[in-house]
LUMKE-218233 format. One line per field, with one value per atom (N, C-alpha, C, O, CB): atom name; y, z, x. Coordinates in nm, 4 decimals. Glycine has a CB too. Example, Ala and Ser with C-alpha at 12.3 -4.5 7.8 and 13.67 -1.06 7.14 Angstrom:
2
atom (N:CA:C:O:CB:N:CA:C:O:CB);
v (-0.5690:-0.4500:-0.3300:-0.3319:-0.4473:-0.2250:-0.1060:0.0030:0.1138:-0.0598);
w (0.7800:0.7800:0.7800:0.8465:0.9046:0.7080:0.7140:0.7870:0.8039:0.5725);
u (1.3190:1.2300:1.3200:1.4236:1.1308:1.2850:1.3670:1.2900:1.3409:1.4084);
END
This chain:
114
atom (N:CA:C:O:CB:N:CA:C:O:CB:N:CA:C:O:CB:N:CA:C:O:CB:N:CA:C:O:CB:N:CA:C:O:CB:N:CA:C:O:CB:N:CA:C:O:CB:N:CA:C:O:CB:N:CA:C:O:CB:N:CA:C:O:CB:N:CA:C:O:CB:N:CA:C:O:CB:N:CA:C:O:CB:N:CA:C:O:CB:N:CA:C:O:CB:N:CA:C:O:CB:N:CA:C:O:CB:N:CA:C:O:CB:N:CA:C:O:CB:N:CA:C:O:CB:N:CA:C:O:CB:N:CA:C:O:CB:N:CA:C:O:CB:N:CA:C:O:CB:N:CA:C:O:CB:N:CA:C:O:CB:N:CA:C:O:CB:N:CA:C:O:CB:N:CA:C:O:CB:N:CA:C:O:CB:N:CA:C:O:CB:N:CA:C:O:CB:N:CA:C:O:CB:N:CA:C:O:CB:N:CA:C:O:CB:N:CA:C:O:CB:N:CA:C:O:CB:N:CA:C:O:CB:N:CA:C:O:CB:N:CA:C:O:CB:N:CA:C:O:CB:N:CA:C:O:CB:N:CA:C:O:CB:N:CA:C:O:CB:N:CA:C:O:CB:N:CA:C:O:CB:N:CA:C:O:CB:N:CA:C:O:CB:N:CA:C:O:CB:N:CA:C:O:CB:N:CA:C:O:CB:N:CA:C:O:CB:N:CA:C:O:CB:N:CA:C:O:CB:N:CA:C:O:CB:N:CA:C:O:CB:N:CA:C:O:CB:N:CA:C:O:CB:N:CA:C:O:CB:N:CA:C:O:CB:N:CA:C:O:CB:N:CA:C:O:CB:N:CA:C:O:CB:N:CA:C:O:CB:N:CA:C:O:CB:N:CA:C:O:CB:N:CA:C:O:CB:N:CA:C:O:CB:N:CA:C:O:CB:N:CA:C:O:CB:N:CA:C:O:CB:N:CA:C:O:CB:N:CA:C:O:CB:N:CA:C:O:CB:N:CA:C:O:CB:N:CA:C:O:CB:N:CA:C:O:CB:N:CA:C:O:CB:N:CA:C:O:CB:N:CA:C:O:CB:N:CA:C:O:CB:N:CA:C:O:CB:N:CA:C:O:CB:N:CA:C:O:CB:N:CA:C:O:CB:N:CA:C:O:CB:N:CA:C:O:CB:N:CA:C:O:CB:N:CA:C:O:CB:N:CA:C:O:CB:N:CA:C:O:CB:N:CA:C:O:CB:N:CA:C:O:CB:N:CA:C:O:CB:N:CA:C:O:CB:N:CA:C:O:CB:N:CA:C:O:CB:N:CA:C:O:CB:N:CA:C:O:CB:N:CA:C:O:CB:N:CA:C:O:CB:N:CA:C:O:CB:N:CA:C:O:CB:N:CA:C:O:CB:N:CA:C:O:CB:N:CA:C:O:CB:N:CA:C:O:CB:N:CA:C:O:CB:N:CA:C:O:CB:N:CA:C:O:CB:N:CA:C:O:CB:N:CA:C:O:CB:N:CA:C:O:CB);
v (3.0526:2.9726:2.8072:2.7257:3.0079:2.7997:2.6936:2.6501:2.5392:2.7135:2.7319:2.7345:2.6710:2.5545:2.8816:2.7312:2.7098:2.5668:2.4891:2.8345:2.5377:2.3756:2.3070:2.2156:2.3232:2.3270:2.2468:2.2493:2.1363:2.2953:2.3170:2.3447:2.2811:2.2073:2.4670:2.2800:2.2318:2.0856:2.0237:2.2764:2.0188:1.8900:1.8049:1.6873:1.8731:1.9037:1.8672:1.8432:1.7288:1.9653:1.9191:1.9478:1.8186:1.7489:2.1020:1.8140:1.6863:1.5396:1.4475:1.6927:1.5588:1.4129:1.4233:1.3113:1.3943:1.5027:1.5115:1.4745:1.4097:1.6425:1.5208:1.4773:1.3367:1.2725:1.5659:1.2814:1.1327:1.0269:0.9063:1.1167:1.1053:0.9999:1.0161:0.9638:1.0153:1.0710:1.0467:0.9433:0.8921:1.1660:0.9220:0.8431:0.7145:0.7006:0.8625:0.5849:0.4666:0.4366:0.4774:0.3829:0.3492:0.3131:0.2258:0.2477:0.2380:0.1455:0.0956:0.0958:0.0695:-0.0099:0.1380:0.2110:0.0458:-0.0021:0.3463:-0.0292:-0.1040:-0.2586:-0.3595:-0.0569:-0.2643:-0.3762:-0.4389:-0.3652:-0.3892:-0.5620:-0.6297:-0.7316:-0.7498:-0.7085:-0.7967:-0.9106:-1.0039:-0.9832:-0.8823:-1.1316:-1.2230:-1.3514:-1.3605:-1.2444:-1.4437:-1.5566:-1.6443:-1.6025:-1.5610:-1.7809:-1.8824:-1.9852:-1.9920:-1.9076:-2.0956:-2.1988:-2.2983:-2.2633:-2.2351:-2.4083:-2.5145:-2.6156:-2.6551:-2.5100:-2.6936:-2.8628:-2.9244:-2.9017:-2.9396:-3.0176:-3.1244:-3.2816:-3.3391:-3.0991:-3.3583:-3.4596:-3.5369:-3.4797:-3.4605:-3.6901:-3.7158:-3.7366:-3.8097:-3.8331:-3.6559:-3.5690:-3.4403:-3.3930:-3.6349:-3.3812:-3.2359:-3.1298:-3.1529:-3.2457:-3.0147:-2.8971:-2.8368:-2.8233:-2.7900:-2.7971:-2.7085:-2.5893:-2.5883:-2.7760:-2.4756:-2.3284:-2.2689:-2.2801:-2.2256:-2.1998:-2.1212:-2.0162:-1.9897:-2.0747:-1.9524:-1.8538:-1.8767:-1.9111:-1.7349:-1.8590:-1.8740:-1.7302:-1.7158:-1.9646:-1.6405:-1.5027:-1.3895:-1.3794:-1.4665:-1.3040:-1.2286:-1.0758:-1.0515:-1.3077:-0.9972:-0.8591:-0.8762:-0.9329:-0.7026:-0.8164:-0.7732:-0.7474:-0.6939:-0.6163:-0.8327:-0.7898:-0.9193:-0.9615:-0.7866:-0.9706:-1.0707:-1.1614:-1.1109:-1.0125:-1.2921:-1.3887:-1.4716:-1.4968:-1.4359:-1.5442:-1.6358:-1.7628:-1.7781:-1.5940:-1.8682:-2.0012:-2.0755:-2.1012:-2.0887:-2.1121:-2.1973:-2.3379:-2.3801:-2.1684:-2.4192:-2.5758:-2.6668:-2.6696:-2.6399:-2.7544:-2.9127:-3.0148:-3.0062:-2.9320:-3.1150:-3.2158:-3.3110:-3.3685:-3.2683:-3.3456:-3.4045:-3.5474:-3.6408:-3.3415:-3.5751:-3.6737:-3.8217:-3.8218:-3.6211:-3.9175:-4.0125:-4.0592:-4.1685:-4.0968:-3.9519:-3.9385:-3.8181:-3.7157:-3.9690:-3.8246:-3.6810:-3.5848:-3.6293:-3.7040:-3.4390:-3.3372:-3.2209:-3.1994:-3.2954:-3.1662:-3.0228:-2.9041:-2.9444:-3.0300:-2.7900:-2.7087:-2.5844:-2.4994:-2.6828:-2.5614:-2.4922:-2.3710:-2.4024:-2.6076:-2.2167:-2.1597:-2.0329:-1.9968:-2.1627:-1.9536:-1.8254:-1.8756:-1.8165:-1.6752:-1.9809:-1.9913:-2.0445:-2.0872:-1.8997:-2.0329:-2.0750:-2.2157:-2.2575:-1.9651:-2.2877:-2.4311:-2.4584:-2.4470:-2.5431:-2.4955:-2.5606:-2.6835:-2.7453:-2.6327:-2.6933:-2.8404:-2.9272:-2.9044:-2.8748:-3.0526:-3.1700:-3.2151:-3.2170:-3.3224:-3.2428:-3.2441:-3.4070:-3.4641:-3.1114:-3.4555:-3.5685:-3.5684:-3.4659:-3.6175:-3.7016:-3.6982:-3.6187:-3.6236:-3.8427:-3.5572:-3.4726:-3.3572:-3.2852:-3.5478:-3.3290:-3.2385:-3.0941:-3.0921:-3.2760:-2.9726:-2.8311:-2.7847:-2.8406:-2.7342:-2.6568:-2.5584:-2.4292:-2.4129:-2.5960:-2.3427:-2.1861:-2.1629:-2.2180:-2.0032:-2.0813:-2.0477:-1.9029:-1.8869:-2.1612:-1.8089:-1.6368:-1.6171:-1.6488:-1.5367:-1.5439:-1.5055:-1.3446:-1.3088:-1.6239:-1.2741:-1.1477:-1.1441:-1.1630:-1.0496:-1.1117:-1.0626:-0.9414:-0.8690:-1.0846:-0.8904:-0.7393:-0.6937:-0.5831:-0.7053:-0.8321:-0.8051:-0.9026:-1.0166:-0.8751:-0.8390:-0.9154:-1.0462:-1.0436:-0.8319:-1.1432:-1.2519:-1.3703:-1.3769:-1.2738:-1.4528:-1.6034:-1.6995:-1.7328:-1.6729:-1.7504:-1.8266:-1.9404:-1.9591:-1.7638:-2.0487:-2.1758:-2.2627:-2.2657:-2.2556:-2.3263:-2.3948:-2.5360:-2.5734:-2.3473:-2.6339:-2.7632:-2.8122:-2.7378:-2.7915:-2.9942:-3.0402:-3.1024:-3.1386:-3.1307:-3.1065:-3.1156:-3.2676:-3.3117:-3.0283:-3.3751:-3.4771:-3.5408:-3.5074:-3.5021:-3.6281:-3.6765:-3.7473:-3.8388:-3.7891:-3.7173:-3.7345:-3.6924:-3.7346:-3.8485:-3.5964:-3.5468:-3.4644:-3.5038:-3.4385:-3.3448:-3.2338:-3.3406:-3.3358:-3.1445:-3.4066:-3.4740:-3.5378:-3.5574:-3.5590:-3.6147:-3.6756:-3.5661:-3.5964:-3.7442:-3.4402:-3.3544:-3.2346:-3.1378:-3.4474:-3.2377:-3.1876:-3.0344:-3.0098:-3.3122:-2.9764:-2.8281:-2.7332:-2.7724:-2.8697:-2.6179:-2.4810:-2.3693:-2.3500:-2.4309:-2.2879:-2.1349:-2.0329:-2.0291:-2.0758:-1.9454:-1.8532:-1.7215:-1.6976:-1.8552:-1.6238:-1.5032:-1.4231:-1.4341:-1.4699:-1.3219:-1.2106:-1.0836:-1.0776:-1.2117:-0.9847:-0.8641:-0.7551:-0.6359:-0.8442);
w (-1.9092:-1.8339:-1.8985:-1.9038:-1.7358:-1.9363:-2.0216:-2.1332:-2.1503:-2.0679:-2.1901:-2.3345:-2.2879:-2.3211:-2.4064:-2.2126:-2.1725:-2.1164:-2.1317:-2.0307:-2.0568:-1.9981:-2.1235:-2.1360:-1.8861:-2.2273:-2.3450:-2.4204:-2.4640:-2.4306:-2.4464:-2.4872:-2.4189:-2.4964:-2.4866:-2.2944:-2.2052:-2.2197:-2.2213:-2.1037:-2.2324:-2.2305:-2.3444:-2.3500:-2.1902:-2.4526:-2.5911:-2.6029:-2.6316:-2.6837:-2.5881:-2.5824:-2.4919:-2.5319:-2.5140:-2.3902:-2.2970:-2.3954:-2.4182:-2.1482:-2.4398:-2.5319:-2.6599:-2.6957:-2.6062:-2.7152:-2.8190:-2.7829:-2.8621:-2.8761:-2.6553:-2.6178:-2.5705:-2.5774:-2.5111:-2.5220:-2.4837:-2.5773:-2.5716:-2.3978:-2.6717:-2.8074:-2.8874:-2.9986:-2.9150:-2.8613:-2.9124:-2.8385:-2.8903:-2.9270:-2.7144:-2.6233:-2.6619:-2.7171:-2.4430:-2.6328:-2.6216:-2.5181:-2.4186:-2.6533:-2.5033:-2.4126:-2.2925:-2.1733:-2.4824:-2.3266:-2.2605:-2.3293:-2.4490:-2.2240:-2.2199:-2.2722:-2.3103:-2.2095:-2.1579:-2.4209:-2.4688:-2.4198:-2.4408:-2.4243:-2.3617:-2.3611:-2.4335:-2.4975:-2.2473:-2.4202:-2.5370:-2.4694:-2.3520:-2.6608:-2.5086:-2.4965:-2.5802:-2.6638:-2.4811:-2.5905:-2.6734:-2.6253:-2.5118:-2.6612:-2.7316:-2.7048:-2.7751:-2.8695:-2.7673:-2.7106:-2.7805:-2.7668:-2.6759:-2.7282:-2.8693:-2.8517:-2.8267:-2.8992:-3.0082:-2.7418:-2.6918:-2.7054:-2.6226:-2.5795:-2.8300:-2.8132:-2.7821:-2.8219:-2.9356:-2.6962:-2.6505:-2.6565:-2.6057:-2.5458:-2.7322:-2.7592:-2.7165:-2.6645:-2.9050:-2.7572:-2.7298:-2.8409:-2.9398:-2.6558:-2.7923:-2.6890:-2.7338:-2.7389:-2.6334:-2.7739:-2.8461:-2.7765:-2.7008:-3.0004:-2.8126:-2.8092:-2.9377:-2.9965:-2.6920:-2.9824:-3.0842:-3.0369:-2.9739:-3.1732:-3.0785:-3.0261:-3.1670:-3.2731:-2.9507:-3.1490:-3.2372:-3.2775:-3.3957:-3.1968:-3.1707:-3.1731:-3.0949:-2.9768:-3.1293:-3.1556:-3.0893:-3.0563:-3.0158:-3.1948:-3.0847:-3.0756:-3.0369:-3.1054:-3.2224:-2.9183:-2.8744:-2.8487:-2.8663:-2.7167:-2.8086:-2.7659:-2.5919:-2.5440:-2.8613:-2.5295:-2.3744:-2.3632:-2.4338:-2.3289:-2.2029:-2.2184:-2.1231:-2.0199:-2.4103:-2.1881:-2.0527:-2.2140:-2.3257:-1.9011:-2.1801:-2.2497:-2.2058:-2.0865:-2.2544:-2.2690:-2.2431:-2.3114:-2.4201:-2.2515:-2.2535:-2.3266:-2.3175:-2.2089:-2.2769:-2.4321:-2.4401:-2.4381:-2.5498:-2.5764:-2.3354:-2.3686:-2.3932:-2.3462:-2.2658:-2.4816:-2.5126:-2.5064:-2.5620:-2.6881:-2.4323:-2.4354:-2.5185:-2.4753:-2.3021:-2.6812:-2.7702:-2.7324:-2.7718:-2.9023:-2.6746:-2.6758:-2.5900:-2.5638:-2.6398:-2.5566:-2.5056:-2.3511:-2.3015:-2.6005:-2.2851:-2.1400:-2.0924:-2.1608:-2.1233:-1.9680:-1.8942:-1.9323:-1.9403:-1.7228:-1.9566:-1.9690:-1.8959:-1.8664:-2.1293:-1.8775:-1.8253:-1.8902:-1.9523:-1.6840:-1.8871:-1.9359:-1.8478:-1.8083:-2.0113:-1.8116:-1.7161:-1.8122:-1.9072:-1.6373:-1.7699:-1.8359:-1.7556:-1.7116:-1.9699:-1.7279:-1.6673:-1.5138:-1.4678:-1.7576:-1.4486:-1.3319:-1.2749:-1.1608:-1.2996:-1.4082:-1.3632:-1.4254:-1.5110:-1.4177:-1.3810:-1.4362:-1.4438:-1.3439:-1.3466:-1.5630:-1.5883:-1.4817:-1.4289:-1.7770:-1.4720:-1.3943:-1.4470:-1.5675:-1.3524:-1.4145:-1.4948:-1.5843:-1.5309:-1.3633:-1.7097:-1.8052:-1.8548:-1.8974:-1.9575:-1.8361:-1.8762:-2.0536:-2.1210:-1.8044:-2.1062:-2.2356:-2.2682:-2.1887:-2.2877:-2.3719:-2.4146:-2.3380:-2.3764:-2.4206:-2.2144:-2.1384:-2.1959:-2.2779:-1.9486:-2.1199:-2.1827:-2.0652:-1.9717:-2.2891:-2.0464:-1.9615:-1.9958:-2.1154:-1.8656:-1.9263:-2.0069:-1.8591:-1.7492:-2.0217:-1.9002:-1.8147:-1.8850:-1.9995:-1.8003:-1.7953:-1.7891:-1.7397:-1.6230:-1.7185:-1.8382:-1.7704:-1.8271:-1.9442:-1.7711:-1.7377:-1.7691:-1.7766:-1.6791:-1.6655:-1.9329:-1.9557:-1.9431:-2.0403:-2.0586:-1.8438:-1.8350:-1.8975:-1.9319:-1.7013:-1.9021:-1.9788:-2.1315:-2.1362:-1.8475:-2.2438:-2.3263:-2.3120:-2.2223:-2.3811:-2.3908:-2.3530:-2.4319:-2.4876:-2.1752:-2.4112:-2.4454:-2.3445:-2.2625:-2.5056:-2.3337:-2.1919:-2.2287:-2.3188:-2.0936:-2.1377:-2.2053:-2.1375:-2.0149:-2.2070:-2.2135:-2.1532:-2.1764:-2.2791:-2.1755:-2.0888:-2.0574:-2.0373:-2.0051:-1.9757:-2.0482:-1.9800:-1.8410:-1.8493:-2.0681:-1.7190:-1.5807:-1.5656:-1.4865:-1.4521:-1.6355:-1.6351:-1.6563:-1.7489:-1.7158:-1.5609:-1.5310:-1.6732:-1.7050:-1.3872:-1.7503:-1.8930:-2.0129:-2.1230:-1.9149:-1.9913:-2.1084:-2.1653:-2.2767:-2.0520:-2.1058:-2.1151:-2.2140:-2.3364:-1.9590:-2.1686:-2.2608:-2.3341:-2.4260:-2.2064:-2.3589:-2.4853:-2.5958:-2.7144:-2.4604:-2.5556:-2.6749:-2.6285:-2.7037:-2.7932:-2.5271:-2.4536:-2.4201:-2.3036:-2.2788:-2.4916:-2.4497:-2.5807:-2.6922:-2.4286:-2.5474:-2.6426:-2.5748:-2.4607:-2.7063:-2.6917:-2.6295:-2.6946:-2.8170:-2.6399:-2.6104:-2.6558:-2.6472:-2.5473:-2.5897:-2.7628:-2.7437:-2.7542:-2.8258:-2.8667:-2.6381:-2.5901:-2.6426:-2.6151:-2.4326:-2.7100:-2.7794:-2.6909:-2.7070:-2.9644);
u (4.1349:4.1565:4.1577:4.2498:4.0654:4.0371:4.0148:4.0999:4.1504:3.9087:4.1058:4.1968:4.2997:4.3213:4.2455:4.3706:4.5491:4.5445:4.6388:4.6266:4.4420:4.4435:4.4325:4.5141:4.3083:4.3486:4.3313:4.4593:4.4812:4.2155:4.5337:4.6518:4.7572:4.8180:4.6660:4.8074:4.8596:4.8646:4.9710:4.8064:4.7231:4.7073:4.7269:4.7630:4.6013:4.6896:4.7510:4.8874:4.9229:4.7291:4.9595:5.0934:5.1725:5.2657:5.1073:5.1195:5.1459:5.1187:5.1972:5.0227:4.9816:4.9657:5.0741:5.1105:4.7836:5.1168:5.1793:5.3326:5.4010:5.1524:5.3835:5.5188:5.5183:5.6231:5.5772:5.4076:5.3966:5.3732:5.3972:5.2982:5.3169:5.3358:5.4532:5.4458:5.2212:5.5520:5.6646:5.7610:5.8602:5.7178:5.7171:5.8359:5.7955:5.6864:5.8390:5.8944:5.8357:5.7949:5.8548:5.8939:5.6706:5.6017:5.7030:5.6815:5.4869:5.7925:5.8584:5.9898:6.0016:5.8049:6.1267:6.2188:6.3004:6.3525:6.2935:6.3138:6.3937:6.3336:6.4010:6.5362:6.2178:6.1793:6.0439:5.9689:6.1832:6.0219:5.9293:5.8428:5.8748:6.0194:5.7504:5.6654:5.6511:5.5631:5.5626:5.7247:5.7648:5.6611:5.6143:5.9313:5.6371:5.5620:5.6796:5.7466:5.3959:5.6957:5.7877:5.7129:5.6302:5.9304:5.7340:5.6172:5.7590:5.8522:5.4790:5.7874:5.8602:5.8057:5.7236:5.8930:5.8425:5.8244:5.9346:6.0488:5.7793:5.8894:5.9628:5.9494:5.8531:5.9663:6.0683:6.0309:6.1843:6.2801:5.9641:6.1751:6.3199:6.4469:6.4521:6.3136:6.5328:6.6007:6.6473:6.7609:6.7142:6.5026:6.5064:6.4198:6.3255:6.4517:6.4649:6.3669:6.3836:6.4909:6.3914:6.2569:6.2131:6.1433:6.0376:6.1307:6.2222:6.1793:6.1264:6.1878:6.3224:5.9950:5.9538:6.0491:6.0711:5.8434:6.1095:6.2167:6.3440:6.3404:6.1642:6.4466:6.5876:6.6689:6.7842:6.6822:6.5787:6.6357:6.5194:6.4176:6.7060:6.5448:6.4194:6.4993:6.6187:6.3328:6.4075:6.4657:6.4267:6.3285:6.3755:6.5236:6.4924:6.3283:6.2429:6.5838:6.3337:6.1800:6.1178:6.1699:6.1142:5.9897:5.9396:5.9156:5.9043:5.7584:5.9136:5.9220:5.8250:5.8421:6.0376:5.6955:5.6260:5.6421:5.5864:5.5222:5.7212:5.7238:5.6014:5.5495:5.8302:5.5516:5.4281:5.4875:5.5177:5.3335:5.5105:5.5517:5.4568:5.3430:5.6215:5.5158:5.4185:5.5234:5.6329:5.3307:5.4804:5.5744:5.5097:5.4098:5.6156:5.5723:5.5228:5.5808:5.5110:5.5504:5.6766:5.7343:5.6763:5.5560:5.8488:5.7402:5.6952:5.7463:5.7191:5.7137:5.8270:5.8824:5.8685:5.8695:6.0195:5.8544:5.8475:5.9732:6.0876:5.8490:5.9379:6.0573:6.0019:5.8843:6.1031:6.0829:6.0775:6.1647:6.2630:6.1174:6.1493:6.1990:6.2748:6.1950:6.1093:6.4157:6.4984:6.5754:6.6472:6.6100:6.5472:6.6187:6.6180:6.5088:6.5842:6.7333:6.7629:6.6953:6.5976:6.6838:6.7542:6.7209:6.6037:6.5863:6.7326:6.4938:6.3492:6.3295:6.4076:6.2254:6.2241:6.2048:6.0612:5.9902:6.2739:6.0133:5.8500:5.8492:5.9417:5.8162:5.7189:5.6868:5.7037:5.7141:5.5748:5.7161:5.7805:5.6170:5.5061:5.8653:5.6445:5.5129:5.5260:5.6263:5.5214:5.4024:5.3880:5.3900:5.4005:5.2619:5.3779:5.3638:5.2229:5.1290:5.3727:5.2174:5.1017:5.0649:4.9728:4.9895:5.1401:5.0574:5.1444:5.2362:5.0576:5.0788:5.1345:5.1439:5.0868:5.0471:5.2293:5.2276:5.2762:5.3003:5.2839:5.2944:5.3475:5.4769:5.4708:5.1618:5.5654:5.6583:5.6908:5.7332:5.7794:5.6626:5.7201:5.8203:5.8434:5.6498:5.9274:6.0162:6.0764:6.0633:6.1105:6.1318:6.1561:6.3160:6.3887:6.0884:6.3691:6.5037:6.5457:6.5242:6.5378:6.6053:6.6627:6.7879:6.8295:6.6850:6.8422:7.0021:7.0116:6.9654:7.1555:7.0753:7.1371:7.2434:7.3276:7.1839:7.2363:7.3271:7.2466:7.1370:7.3462:7.3461:7.3002:7.2553:7.3409:7.4062:7.1399:7.1065:7.0613:6.9796:7.0016:7.1297:7.1063:6.9914:6.9805:7.2397:6.9145:6.8320:6.8351:6.8917:6.7245:6.7773:6.7844:6.6881:6.5955:6.8467:6.6560:6.5782:6.6662:6.7836:6.4989:6.5884:6.6538:6.6481:6.7314:6.5723:6.5523:6.5619:6.7233:6.7972:6.4673:6.7544:6.8967:6.9278:6.8519:6.9083:7.0195:7.0667:7.0084:7.0439:7.0782:6.9047:6.7886:6.9150:6.9495:6.6144:7.0009:7.0656:7.1703:7.1586:7.1154:7.2408:7.3708:7.3229:7.4024:7.4760:7.1785:7.1268:7.1158:7.1285:6.9835:7.0924:7.0588:6.9613:6.9500:6.9859:6.9026:6.7666:6.8687:6.9001:6.6899:6.8960:6.9996:6.9808:6.9464:7.2049:7.0069:7.0233:7.0705:7.1125:6.8911:7.0500:7.0590:6.9744:6.9622:7.2048:6.9125:6.8410:6.9182:6.9861:6.7192:6.9087:7.0118:6.8817:6.7822:7.1571:6.9255:6.8482:6.9172:7.0370:6.8365:6.8679:6.9434:6.8726:6.8989:6.9184);
END
């Protein structure tokens, strides 16, 4: 009896080892640098899953970061924050600064999710 349990457990462990931990999901961190009137992202393409945006306002004006319906807090110059978003489907997602006139001045772009 003890032997059957050990063999069964070993078989189950081998079976589980061959399966992906999460089907198609990934966890990624992207650094976002805000200046007037530009965003610089460390990555512009990611796999589906959770993305943590580490946002730093390196400019002289207040800025924020909005993507996929979620928005960071408004950042004073020199301040930082994080924003965690789950992307469940592939596509191109527009990001902007919501301060009036900033997106029109160039604070916008697209993140590709594969």
